[in-house]
HTML snippet that shows the backbone in 3Dmol.js (N, CA, C, O; Angstrom):
<script src="https://3Dmol.org/build/3Dmol-min.js"></script>
<div id="view" style="width:600px;height:400px;position:relative"></div>
<script>
const pdb = `
ATOM      1  N   MET A   1      89.552  82.296  77.617  1.00  0.00           N
ATOM      2  CA  MET A   1      89.240  81.981  79.820  1.00  0.00           C
ATOM      3  C   MET A   1      90.621  81.772  80.328  1.00  0.00           C
ATOM      4  O   MET A   1      91.359  80.926  79.823  1.00  0.00           O
ATOM      5  N   GLN A   2      91.012  82.591  81.399  1.00  0.00           N
ATOM      6  CA  GLN A   2      92.279  82.687  82.462  1.00  0.00           C
ATOM      7  C   GLN A   2      92.169  80.697  83.652  1.00  0.00           C
ATOM      8  O   GLN A   2      91.441  79.897  84.239  1.00  0.00           O
ATOM      9  N   THR A   3      93.278  80.978  83.309  1.00  0.00           N
ATOM     10  CA  THR A   3      93.280  79.701  84.593  1.00  0.00           C
ATOM     11  C   THR A   3      93.624  80.379  85.421  1.00  0.00           C
ATOM     12  O   THR A   3      94.246  81.441  85.420  1.00  0.00           O
ATOM     13  N   VAL A   4      92.904  79.294  86.772  1.00  0.00           N
ATOM     14  CA  VAL A   4      93.053  79.206  87.868  1.00  0.00           C
ATOM     15  C   VAL A   4      94.394  80.360  88.920  1.00  0.00           C
ATOM     16  O   VAL A   4      94.361  81.123  89.886  1.00  0.00           O
ATOM     17  N   ALA A   5      95.282  79.889  88.069  1.00  0.00           N
ATOM     18  CA  ALA A   5      96.758  80.075  88.911  1.00  0.00           C
ATOM     19  C   ALA A   5      97.113  81.627  87.871  1.00  0.00           C
ATOM     20  O   ALA A   5      98.020  82.213  88.463  1.00  0.00           O
ATOM     21  N   GLU A   6      96.834  82.184  86.981  1.00  0.00           N
ATOM     22  CA  GLU A   6      96.555  83.332  85.836  1.00  0.00           C
ATOM     23  C   GLU A   6      95.740  84.476  87.103  1.00  0.00           C
ATOM     24  O   GLU A   6      96.335  85.473  87.514  1.00  0.00           O
ATOM     25  N   LYS A   7      94.278  84.086  87.595  1.00  0.00           N
ATOM     26  CA  LYS A   7      93.841  85.009  88.385  1.00  0.00           C
ATOM     27  C   LYS A   7      94.602  84.977  90.082  1.00  0.00           C
ATOM     28  O   LYS A   7      94.736  85.891  90.896  1.00  0.00           O
ATOM     29  N   LYS A   8      94.856  84.035  90.126  1.00  0.00           N
ATOM     30  CA  LYS A   8      95.679  84.998  91.215  1.00  0.00           C
ATOM     31  C   LYS A   8      96.894  85.469  91.273  1.00  0.00           C
ATOM     32  O   LYS A   8      97.222  85.904  92.376  1.00  0.00           O
ATOM     33  N   ARG A   9      97.979  85.540  90.095  1.00  0.00           N
ATOM     34  CA  ARG A   9      98.495  86.456  89.655  1.00  0.00           C
ATOM     35  C   ARG A   9      97.652  87.803  89.178  1.00  0.00           C
ATOM     36  O   ARG A   9      98.499  88.695  89.230  1.00  0.00           O
ATOM     37  N   GLU A  10      97.297  87.970  89.053  1.00  0.00           N
ATOM     38  CA  GLU A  10      95.989  89.103  88.575  1.00  0.00           C
ATOM     39  C   GLU A  10      95.829  90.165  89.660  1.00  0.00           C
ATOM     40  O   GLU A  10      95.885  91.394  89.696  1.00  0.00           O
ATOM     41  N   TYR A  11      95.609  89.198  90.510  1.00  0.00           N
ATOM     42  CA  TYR A  11      95.292  90.061  92.007  1.00  0.00           C
ATOM     43  C   TYR A  11      96.015  89.946  93.044  1.00  0.00           C
ATOM     44  O   TYR A  11      95.547  89.873  94.181  1.00  0.00           O
ATOM     45  N   HIS A  12      97.334  89.914  92.743  1.00  0.00           N
ATOM     46  CA  HIS A  12      98.549  89.084  93.617  1.00  0.00           C
ATOM     47  C   HIS A  12      99.212  90.050  94.886  1.00  0.00           C
ATOM     48  O   HIS A  12     100.273  90.602  94.595  1.00  0.00           O
ATOM     49  N   PRO A  13      98.736  90.264  96.095  1.00  0.00           N
ATOM     50  CA  PRO A  13      98.184  91.603  97.016  1.00  0.00           C
ATOM     51  C   PRO A  13      99.973  92.672  96.364  1.00  0.00           C
ATOM     52  O   PRO A  13      99.868  93.835  95.974  1.00  0.00           O
ATOM     53  N   SER A  14     101.606  91.810  96.411  1.00  0.00           N
ATOM     54  CA  SER A  14     102.496  92.862  96.404  1.00  0.00           C
ATOM     55  C   SER A  14     101.846  93.646  95.606  1.00  0.00           C
ATOM     56  O   SER A  14     101.448  94.728  96.038  1.00  0.00           O
ATOM     57  N   ARG A  15     101.577  93.218  94.128  1.00  0.00           N
ATOM     58  CA  ARG A  15     100.888  93.634  92.957  1.00  0.00           C
ATOM     59  C   ARG A  15     100.792  95.245  93.514  1.00  0.00           C
ATOM     60  O   ARG A  15     101.561  96.203  93.423  1.00  0.00           O
ATOM     61  N   THR A  16      99.571  95.067  94.080  1.00  0.00           N
ATOM     62  CA  THR A  16      97.951  95.898  94.767  1.00  0.00           C
ATOM     63  C   THR A  16      98.825  96.763  95.688  1.00  0.00           C
ATOM     64  O   THR A  16      98.698  97.950  95.386  1.00  0.00           O
ATOM     65  N   ILE A  17      99.854  96.519  96.934  1.00  0.00           N
ATOM     66  CA  ILE A  17      99.523  97.231  97.716  1.00  0.00           C
ATOM     67  C   ILE A  17     101.434  98.428  97.673  1.00  0.00           C
ATOM     68  O   ILE A  17     101.999  99.201  98.447  1.00  0.00           O
ATOM     69  N   ALA A  18     101.615  98.042  96.732  1.00  0.00           N
ATOM     70  CA  ALA A  18     102.936  98.579  96.461  1.00  0.00           C
ATOM     71  C   ALA A  18     102.028 100.321  96.100  1.00  0.00           C
ATOM     72  O   ALA A  18     102.312 101.281  96.816  1.00  0.00           O
ATOM     73  N   HIS A  19     101.292 100.427  95.282  1.00  0.00           N
ATOM     74  CA  HIS A  19     100.813 101.094  94.559  1.00  0.00           C
ATOM     75  C   HIS A  19      99.669 102.015  95.952  1.00  0.00           C
ATOM     76  O   HIS A  19      98.803 102.863  95.738  1.00  0.00           O
ATOM     77  N   LEU A  20      99.881 101.736  96.599  1.00  0.00           N
ATOM     78  CA  LEU A  20      99.180 102.080  98.121  1.00  0.00           C
ATOM     79  C   LEU A  20      99.734 103.532  98.623  1.00  0.00           C
ATOM     80  O   LEU A  20     100.861 103.868  98.258  1.00  0.00           O
ATOM     81  N   THR A  21      98.864 104.510  99.560  1.00  0.00           N
ATOM     82  CA  THR A  21      99.847 105.668  99.767  1.00  0.00           C
ATOM     83  C   THR A  21      99.150 106.310 101.545  1.00  0.00           C
ATOM     84  O   THR A  21      98.692 107.397 101.898  1.00  0.00           O
ATOM     85  N   GLN A  22      99.303 105.478 102.007  1.00  0.00           N
ATOM     86  CA  GLN A  22      98.528 107.223 103.426  1.00  0.00           C
ATOM     87  C   GLN A  22      97.446 107.917 102.863  1.00  0.00           C
ATOM     88  O   GLN A  22      97.073 107.895 101.690  1.00  0.00           O
ATOM     89  N   LEU A  23      97.056 108.433 103.659  1.00  0.00           N
ATOM     90  CA  LEU A  23      97.084 110.018 103.707  1.00  0.00           C
ATOM     91  C   LEU A  23      96.401 110.765 104.498  1.00  0.00           C
ATOM     92  O   LEU A  23      96.083 111.913 104.188  1.00  0.00           O
ATOM     93  N   THR A  24      96.120 110.267 105.505  1.00  0.00           N
ATOM     94  CA  THR A  24      95.532 110.937 106.974  1.00  0.00           C
ATOM     95  C   THR A  24      96.280 110.298 107.923  1.00  0.00           C
ATOM     96  O   THR A  24      96.684 109.190 107.571  1.00  0.00           O
ATOM     97  N   PHE A  25      96.548 110.614 108.879  1.00  0.00           N
ATOM     98  CA  PHE A  25      97.959 110.387 109.874  1.00  0.00           C
ATOM     99  C   PHE A  25      96.699 110.903 111.999  1.00  0.00           C
ATOM    100  O   PHE A  25      96.897 111.277 113.155  1.00  0.00           O
ATOM    101  N   THR A  26      95.957 110.631 111.367  1.00  0.00           N
ATOM    102  CA  THR A  26      95.659 110.939 112.687  1.00  0.00           C
ATOM    103  C   THR A  26      94.798 109.839 113.806  1.00  0.00           C
ATOM    104  O   THR A  26      93.803 109.267 113.361  1.00  0.00           O
ATOM    105  N   GLU A  27      95.174 109.613 115.075  1.00  0.00           N
ATOM    106  CA  GLU A  27      94.671 108.502 115.266  1.00  0.00           C
ATOM    107  C   GLU A  27      92.925 108.065 115.408  1.00  0.00           C
ATOM    108  O   GLU A  27      92.489 106.962 115.736  1.00  0.00           O
ATOM    109  N   GLU A  28      92.420 108.848 115.182  1.00  0.00           N
ATOM    110  CA  GLU A  28      90.943 108.989 115.160  1.00  0.00           C
ATOM    111  C   GLU A  28      90.530 108.147 113.976  1.00  0.00           C
ATOM    112  O   GLU A  28      91.452 107.862 113.212  1.00  0.00           O
ATOM    113  N   ASP A  29      88.963 107.551 113.577  1.00  0.00           N
ATOM    114  CA  ASP A  29      88.993 106.977 111.915  1.00  0.00           C
ATOM    115  C   ASP A  29      88.764 108.152 110.724  1.00  0.00           C
ATOM    116  O   ASP A  29      88.049 109.154 110.768  1.00  0.00           O
ATOM    117  N   ASP A  30      89.532 107.715 109.775  1.00  0.00           N
ATOM    118  CA  ASP A  30      89.103 108.500 109.048  1.00  0.00           C
ATOM    119  C   ASP A  30      88.085 107.284 107.874  1.00  0.00           C
ATOM    120  O   ASP A  30      88.516 106.132 107.829  1.00  0.00           O
ATOM    121  N   ILE A  31      87.022 107.569 107.153  1.00  0.00           N
ATOM    122  CA  ILE A  31      86.160 106.358 106.739  1.00  0.00           C
ATOM    123  C   ILE A  31      85.916 107.017 105.770  1.00  0.00           C
ATOM    124  O   ILE A  31      86.486 108.045 105.405  1.00  0.00           O
ATOM    125  N   GLN A  32      85.003 106.441 105.259  1.00  0.00           N
ATOM    126  CA  GLN A  32      84.396 106.232 103.848  1.00  0.00           C
ATOM    127  C   GLN A  32      84.813 107.170 102.882  1.00  0.00           C
ATOM    128  O   GLN A  32      83.985 107.993 102.492  1.00  0.00           O
ATOM    129  N   PRO A  33      86.277 107.188 102.308  1.00  0.00           N
ATOM    130  CA  PRO A  33      86.775 108.367 101.790  1.00  0.00           C
ATOM    131  C   PRO A  33      86.287 108.130  99.931  1.00  0.00           C
ATOM    132  O   PRO A  33      86.259 107.042  99.356  1.00  0.00           O
ATOM    133  N   VAL A  34      85.971 109.406  99.353  1.00  0.00           N
ATOM    134  CA  VAL A  34      85.473 109.316  97.851  1.00  0.00           C
ATOM    135  C   VAL A  34      85.751 109.905  97.409  1.00  0.00           C
ATOM    136  O   VAL A  34      85.457 110.989  97.913  1.00  0.00           O
ATOM    137  N   PRO A  35      86.879 110.073  95.567  1.00  0.00           N
ATOM    138  CA  PRO A  35      86.986 110.867  95.420  1.00  0.00           C
ATOM    139  C   PRO A  35      85.849 111.258  94.697  1.00  0.00           C
ATOM    140  O   PRO A  35      84.710 110.839  94.497  1.00  0.00           O
ATOM    141  N   SER A  36      86.950 112.740  94.194  1.00  0.00           N
ATOM    142  CA  SER A  36      86.270 113.405  93.013  1.00  0.00           C
ATOM    143  C   SER A  36      86.209 112.773  91.546  1.00  0.00           C
ATOM    144  O   SER A  36      86.888 111.777  91.297  1.00  0.00           O
ATOM    145  N   PRO A  37      85.664 113.162  90.902  1.00  0.00           N
ATOM    146  CA  PRO A  37      85.756 112.546  89.589  1.00  0.00           C
ATOM    147  C   PRO A  37      86.782 112.934  88.602  1.00  0.00           C
ATOM    148  O   PRO A  37      87.051 112.425  87.514  1.00  0.00           O
ATOM    149  N   SER A  38      87.528 114.396  89.489  1.00  0.00           N
ATOM    150  CA  SER A  38      89.363 114.414  88.998  1.00  0.00           C
ATOM    151  C   SER A  38      89.797 113.665  89.290  1.00  0.00           C
ATOM    152  O   SER A  38      90.468 112.983  88.516  1.00  0.00           O
ATOM    153  N   GLY A  39      89.644 113.355  90.660  1.00  0.00           N
ATOM    154  CA  GLY A  39      90.703 112.694  91.196  1.00  0.00           C
ATOM    155  C   GLY A  39      91.490 113.678  91.472  1.00  0.00           C
ATOM    156  O   GLY A  39      92.681 113.512  91.206  1.00  0.00           O
ATOM    157  N   ALA A  40      91.017 115.105  92.141  1.00  0.00           N
ATOM    158  CA  ALA A  40      91.936 116.033  92.768  1.00  0.00           C
ATOM    159  C   ALA A  40      91.908 116.605  94.247  1.00  0.00           C
ATOM    160  O   ALA A  40      92.607 117.443  94.817  1.00  0.00           O
ATOM    161  N   PHE A  41      90.680 115.721  94.705  1.00  0.00           N
ATOM    162  CA  PHE A  41      89.625 115.612  95.170  1.00  0.00           C
ATOM    163  C   PHE A  41      89.490 114.369  96.211  1.00  0.00           C
ATOM    164  O   PHE A  41      89.615 113.228  95.765  1.00  0.00           O
ATOM    165  N   LEU A  42      89.249 114.566  97.517  1.00  0.00           N
ATOM    166  CA  LEU A  42      88.912 113.388  98.340  1.00  0.00           C
ATOM    167  C   LEU A  42      87.930 113.388  99.642  1.00  0.00           C
ATOM    168  O   LEU A  42      88.375 113.520 100.782  1.00  0.00           O
ATOM    169  N   ALA A  43      86.673 113.239  99.373  1.00  0.00           N
ATOM    170  CA  ALA A  43      85.516 113.215 100.393  1.00  0.00           C
ATOM    171  C   ALA A  43      86.422 112.223 101.485  1.00  0.00           C
ATOM    172  O   ALA A  43      87.469 111.587 101.368  1.00  0.00           O
ATOM    173  N   PHE A  44      85.628 112.404 102.395  1.00  0.00           N
ATOM    174  CA  PHE A  44      85.584 111.767 103.821  1.00  0.00           C
ATOM    175  C   PHE A  44      85.010 112.046 104.762  1.00  0.00           C
ATOM    176  O   PHE A  44      84.811 113.242 104.976  1.00  0.00           O
ATOM    177  N   THR A  45      84.326 110.649 106.061  1.00  0.00           N
ATOM    178  CA  THR A  45      83.756 111.743 107.461  1.00  0.00           C
ATOM    179  C   THR A  45      85.347 110.855 108.435  1.00  0.00           C
ATOM    180  O   THR A  45      85.908 109.772 108.269  1.00  0.00           O
ATOM    181  N   SER A  46      85.551 111.939 109.352  1.00  0.00           N
ATOM    182  CA  SER A  46      86.321 111.491 109.782  1.00  0.00           C
ATOM    183  C   SER A  46      85.947 112.360 111.707  1.00  0.00           C
ATOM    184  O   SER A  46      85.601 113.518 111.940  1.00  0.00           O
ATOM    185  N   SER A  47      86.224 111.145 112.759  1.00  0.00           N
ATOM    186  CA  SER A  47      85.700 111.563 113.989  1.00  0.00           C
ATOM    187  C   SER A  47      87.092 112.413 114.908  1.00  0.00           C
ATOM    188  O   SER A  47      87.260 112.501 116.124  1.00  0.00           O
ATOM    189  N   ARG A  48      88.083 113.043 113.562  1.00  0.00           N
ATOM    190  CA  ARG A  48      88.880 113.997 114.267  1.00  0.00           C
ATOM    191  C   ARG A  48      89.074 114.999 115.686  1.00  0.00           C
ATOM    192  O   ARG A  48      89.876 115.223 116.593  1.00  0.00           O
ATOM    193  N   THR A  49      87.191 115.583 114.959  1.00  0.00           N
ATOM    194  CA  THR A  49      86.808 116.737 116.362  1.00  0.00           C
ATOM    195  C   THR A  49      86.077 116.490 116.968  1.00  0.00           C
ATOM    196  O   THR A  49      85.361 117.384 117.421  1.00  0.00           O
ATOM    197  N   GLY A  50      85.847 115.086 117.322  1.00  0.00           N
ATOM    198  CA  GLY A  50      85.416 114.114 118.880  1.00  0.00           C
ATOM    199  C   GLY A  50      83.662 113.728 118.113  1.00  0.00           C
ATOM    200  O   GLY A  50      82.750 113.023 118.546  1.00  0.00           O
ATOM    201  N   ASN A  51      83.766 114.459 116.988  1.00  0.00           N
ATOM    202  CA  ASN A  51      82.489 114.060 116.417  1.00  0.00           C
ATOM    203  C   ASN A  51      82.552 113.352 114.596  1.00  0.00           C
ATOM    204  O   ASN A  51      83.536 113.400 113.858  1.00  0.00           O
ATOM    205  N   ARG A  52      81.401 112.838 114.315  1.00  0.00           N
ATOM    206  CA  ARG A  52      81.537 112.634 113.302  1.00  0.00           C
ATOM    207  C   ARG A  52      81.408 113.867 112.155  1.00  0.00           C
ATOM    208  O   ARG A  52      80.631 114.759 112.495  1.00  0.00           O
ATOM    209  N   ASP A  53      81.979 114.016 111.013  1.00  0.00           N
ATOM    210  CA  ASP A  53      81.932 115.244 110.307  1.00  0.00           C
ATOM    211  C   ASP A  53      82.798 115.047 109.015  1.00  0.00           C
ATOM    212  O   ASP A  53      83.823 114.367 108.966  1.00  0.00           O
ATOM    213  N   ILE A  54      82.324 115.632 108.138  1.00  0.00           N
ATOM    214  CA  ILE A  54      82.687 115.634 106.660  1.00  0.00           C
ATOM    215  C   ILE A  54      83.574 116.247 106.249  1.00  0.00           C
ATOM    216  O   ILE A  54      83.367 117.454 106.378  1.00  0.00           O
ATOM    217  N   PHE A  55      84.757 115.943 105.674  1.00  0.00           N
ATOM    218  CA  PHE A  55      86.276 117.154 105.052  1.00  0.00           C
ATOM    219  C   PHE A  55      86.051 116.866 104.073  1.00  0.00           C
ATOM    220  O   PHE A  55      85.257 116.017 103.669  1.00  0.00           O
ATOM    221  N   MET A  56      87.170 117.982 103.175  1.00  0.00           N
ATOM    222  CA  MET A  56      87.637 117.296 102.401  1.00  0.00           C
ATOM    223  C   MET A  56      89.175 117.650 101.876  1.00  0.00           C
ATOM    224  O   MET A  56      89.654 118.784 101.894  1.00  0.00           O
ATOM    225  N   MET A  57      89.952 116.275 101.332  1.00  0.00           N
ATOM    226  CA  MET A  57      91.640 116.425 101.347  1.00  0.00           C
ATOM    227  C   MET A  57      91.295 116.768  99.652  1.00  0.00           C
ATOM    228  O   MET A  57      90.371 116.246  99.028  1.00  0.00           O
ATOM    229  N   ASP A  58      92.271 117.766  99.097  1.00  0.00           N
ATOM    230  CA  ASP A  58      92.686 118.688  98.198  1.00  0.00           C
ATOM    231  C   ASP A  58      94.102 117.951  98.458  1.00  0.00           C
ATOM    232  O   ASP A  58      94.844 117.889  99.439  1.00  0.00           O
ATOM    233  N   LEU A  59      94.166 117.256  96.745  1.00  0.00           N
ATOM    234  CA  LEU A  59      95.505 116.442  96.710  1.00  0.00           C
ATOM    235  C   LEU A  59      96.036 117.071  95.768  1.00  0.00           C
ATOM    236  O   LEU A  59      97.116 116.640  95.364  1.00  0.00           O
ATOM    237  N   LYS A  60      95.351 118.487  95.016  1.00  0.00           N
ATOM    238  CA  LYS A  60      96.069 118.910  93.984  1.00  0.00           C
ATOM    239  C   LYS A  60      98.015 118.932  93.822  1.00  0.00           C
ATOM    240  O   LYS A  60      98.963 118.581  93.120  1.00  0.00           O
ATOM    241  N   GLY A  61      97.581 119.687  95.168  1.00  0.00           N
ATOM    242  CA  GLY A  61      98.952 120.806  95.365  1.00  0.00           C
ATOM    243  C   GLY A  61      99.972 119.568  95.860  1.00  0.00           C
ATOM    244  O   GLY A  61      99.510 118.432  95.964  1.00  0.00           O
ATOM    245  N   LYS A  62     101.905 119.944  96.273  1.00  0.00           N
ATOM    246  CA  LYS A  62     102.858 119.175  97.121  1.00  0.00           C
ATOM    247  C   LYS A  62     103.034 119.087  98.167  1.00  0.00           C
ATOM    248  O   LYS A  62     104.122 118.770  98.648  1.00  0.00           O
ATOM    249  N   LYS A  63     101.579 119.451  99.080  1.00  0.00           N
ATOM    250  CA  LYS A  63     101.488 119.324 100.236  1.00  0.00           C
ATOM    251  C   LYS A  63      99.361 119.124 100.274  1.00  0.00           C
ATOM    252  O   LYS A  63      98.528 119.924  99.847  1.00  0.00           O
ATOM    253  N   ILE A  64      99.181 118.006 100.832  1.00  0.00           N
ATOM    254  CA  ILE A  64      97.894 117.484 100.811  1.00  0.00           C
ATOM    255  C   ILE A  64      97.386 118.634 101.580  1.00  0.00           C
ATOM    256  O   ILE A  64      98.264 118.917 102.395  1.00  0.00           O
ATOM    257  N   VAL A  65      96.279 119.509 101.717  1.00  0.00           N
ATOM    258  CA  VAL A  65      95.219 120.238 102.577  1.00  0.00           C
ATOM    259  C   VAL A  65      94.141 119.837 102.893  1.00  0.00           C
ATOM    260  O   VAL A  65      93.300 119.454 102.080  1.00  0.00           O
ATOM    261  N   VAL A  66      93.919 119.869 104.706  1.00  0.00           N
ATOM    262  CA  VAL A  66      92.763 118.715 104.747  1.00  0.00           C
ATOM    263  C   VAL A  66      91.579 120.068 105.423  1.00  0.00           C
ATOM    264  O   VAL A  66      91.996 120.923 106.204  1.00  0.00           O
ATOM    265  N   SER A  67      90.070 120.022 104.929  1.00  0.00           N
ATOM    266  CA  SER A  67      89.552 120.950 105.449  1.00  0.00           C
ATOM    267  C   SER A  67      88.512 120.509 105.703  1.00  0.00           C
ATOM    268  O   SER A  67      88.085 119.568 105.033  1.00  0.00           O
ATOM    269  N   GLN A  68      87.687 121.107 106.871  1.00  0.00           N
ATOM    270  CA  GLN A  68      86.059 120.387 107.652  1.00  0.00           C
ATOM    271  C   GLN A  68      85.338 120.813 106.896  1.00  0.00           C
ATOM    272  O   GLN A  68      85.474 122.018 106.686  1.00  0.00           O
ATOM    273  N   LYS A  69      84.136 120.015 106.052  1.00  0.00           N
ATOM    274  CA  LYS A  69      83.219 120.685 105.473  1.00  0.00           C
ATOM    275  C   LYS A  69      81.446 121.196 106.543  1.00  0.00           C
ATOM    276  O   LYS A  69      80.684 122.154 106.416  1.00  0.00           O
ATOM    277  N   THR A  70      81.442 120.234 107.310  1.00  0.00           N
ATOM    278  CA  THR A  70      80.542 119.833 108.391  1.00  0.00           C
ATOM    279  C   THR A  70      80.544 120.226 109.304  1.00  0.00           C
ATOM    280  O   THR A  70      81.286 119.474 109.937  1.00  0.00           O
ATOM    281  N   PHE A  71      80.055 121.305 110.231  1.00  0.00           N
ATOM    282  CA  PHE A  71      80.209 121.488 111.647  1.00  0.00           C
ATOM    283  C   PHE A  71      78.673 121.410 112.608  1.00  0.00           C
ATOM    284  O   PHE A  71      78.318 122.449 113.165  1.00  0.00           O
ATOM    285  N   VAL A  72      77.900 120.275 112.743  1.00  0.00           N
ATOM    286  CA  VAL A  72      76.657 120.291 113.588  1.00  0.00           C
ATOM    287  C   VAL A  72      77.457 119.020 114.680  1.00  0.00           C
ATOM    288  O   VAL A  72      78.496 118.362 114.639  1.00  0.00           O
ATOM    289  N   GLU A  73      76.421 119.142 115.505  1.00  0.00           N
ATOM    290  CA  GLU A  73      76.600 118.140 116.877  1.00  0.00           C
ATOM    291  C   GLU A  73      76.643 117.035 116.086  1.00  0.00           C
ATOM    292  O   GLU A  73      77.614 116.278 116.083  1.00  0.00           O
ATOM    293  N   ALA A  74      75.348 116.825 115.190  1.00  0.00           N
ATOM    294  CA  ALA A  74      74.846 115.206 114.816  1.00  0.00           C
ATOM    295  C   ALA A  74      76.313 114.607 113.863  1.00  0.00           C
ATOM    296  O   ALA A  74      77.266 115.199 113.356  1.00  0.00           O
ATOM    297  N   MET A  75      76.041 113.627 113.916  1.00  0.00           N
ATOM    298  CA  MET A  75      77.266 112.540 113.461  1.00  0.00           C
ATOM    299  C   MET A  75      76.830 112.668 112.150  1.00  0.00           C
ATOM    300  O   MET A  75      75.790 112.183 111.705  1.00  0.00           O
ATOM    301  N   ASP A  76      77.972 113.598 111.294  1.00  0.00           N
ATOM    302  CA  ASP A  76      77.448 112.817 109.717  1.00  0.00           C
ATOM    303  C   ASP A  76      78.007 111.772 109.292  1.00  0.00           C
ATOM    304  O   ASP A  76      78.395 110.955 110.127  1.00  0.00           O
ATOM    305  N   SER A  77      78.197 111.518 107.900  1.00  0.00           N
ATOM    306  CA  SER A  77      78.621 110.684 107.206  1.00  0.00           C
ATOM    307  C   SER A  77      77.705 110.348 105.781  1.00  0.00           C
ATOM    308  O   SER A  77      76.558 110.614 105.421  1.00  0.00           O
ATOM    309  N   ASP A  78      79.064 109.488 105.082  1.00  0.00           N
ATOM    310  CA  ASP A  78      78.102 109.785 103.663  1.00  0.00           C
ATOM    311  C   ASP A  78      78.786 110.195 103.011  1.00  0.00           C
ATOM    312  O   ASP A  78      78.357 109.855 101.908  1.00  0.00           O
ATOM    313  N   PRO A  79      79.753 110.814 102.849  1.00  0.00           N
ATOM    314  CA  PRO A  79      80.446 111.937 102.077  1.00  0.00           C
ATOM    315  C   PRO A  79      79.632 111.716 100.089  1.00  0.00           C
ATOM    316  O   PRO A  79      79.520 112.492  99.140  1.00  0.00           O
ATOM    317  N   ALA A  80      79.397 110.795 100.237  1.00  0.00           N
ATOM    318  CA  ALA A  80      79.112 110.747  98.870  1.00  0.00           C
ATOM    319  C   ALA A  80      77.538 111.479  97.996  1.00  0.00           C
ATOM    320  O   ALA A  80      77.402 111.372  96.778  1.00  0.00           O
TER     321      ALA A  80
END
`;
const viewer = $3Dmol.createViewer("view");
viewer.addModel(pdb, "pdb");
viewer.setStyle({}, {cartoon: {color: "spectrum"}});
viewer.zoomTo();
viewer.render();
</script>
C-alpha cells in the first residue's frame, strides 16, 4: 500500500505538465478533444468559424493539419 507522500509524488504537477503540448492557437474555444484509437487524429469542437463545429486534426505529419468536418448552422458538439 502506498503512503500519502508516495501518492502525492505520483501525481506531482511538474511531472505531468512537462509532457503537455499546445495544439491549437486560436482566440476561440477549442474544446472536447477526443483522440482516435491510433492516436494519429484528434477530433474536437471549436467556435473558430463563429459557430460550434466539429474539426479533425491530423497529428501524423511534421505539420499539424486541421480540417472542418461539420458545416451546419446549428451548434455541433461531442465529437466522440
